[in-house]
C-alpha positions in Angstrom: -4.9 31.0 24.2 -1.7 32.9 24.8 1.5 31.0 23.9 5.2 31.9 23.4 5.3 30.6 19.8 1.8 30.9 18.2 3.0 29.7 14.8 4.3 26.4 16.2 1.2 25.9 18.4 -1.1 26.7 15.5 0.7 24.1 13.3 0.5 21.5 16.0 -3.2 22.1 16.4 -3.8 21.8 12.6 -1.7 18.6 12.4 -3.8 17.2 15.3 -7.1 17.8 13.3 -8.1 21.4 13.8 -9.4 23.4 10.9 -8.0 26.8 10.0 -10.5 29.7 10.4 -7.8 32.3 9.7 -4.0 31.8 9.6 -1.5 33.3 12.1 -0.7 36.9 11.2 0.1 40.2 12.9 -3.3 41.7 13.8 -4.0 44.6 16.2 -0.8 44.3 18.2 -0.9 40.5 18.3 0.5 37.6 16.4 -2.8 35.7 16.2 -4.6 32.9 14.3 -7.9 31.1 14.8 -8.8 27.4 14.5 -11.8 25.3 15.2 -11.2 22.0 16.9 -12.9 18.7 15.9 -15.6 19.3 18.6 -16.6 22.7 17.2 -14.8 24.9 19.7 -13.1 28.0 18.3 -9.6 29.0 19.6 -7.5 32.0 19.0 -3.8 31.2 19.4 -1.4 34.1 19.8 0.8 36.4 21.8 1.2 40.2 22.1 3.7 41.7 19.7 5.0 44.2 22.3 5.7 43.0 25.8 
């Protein structure tokens, strides 16, 4: 999922019950993190570093 502020979206998801798979960090040209929701769906939340 591409968002303007991945850090804020990630923290909201975790506060709502998601589990961290890996925290938000700069990876391969993206600011990106991964969570798993309570239903078992994995989500990557991020944005490109260079637009």
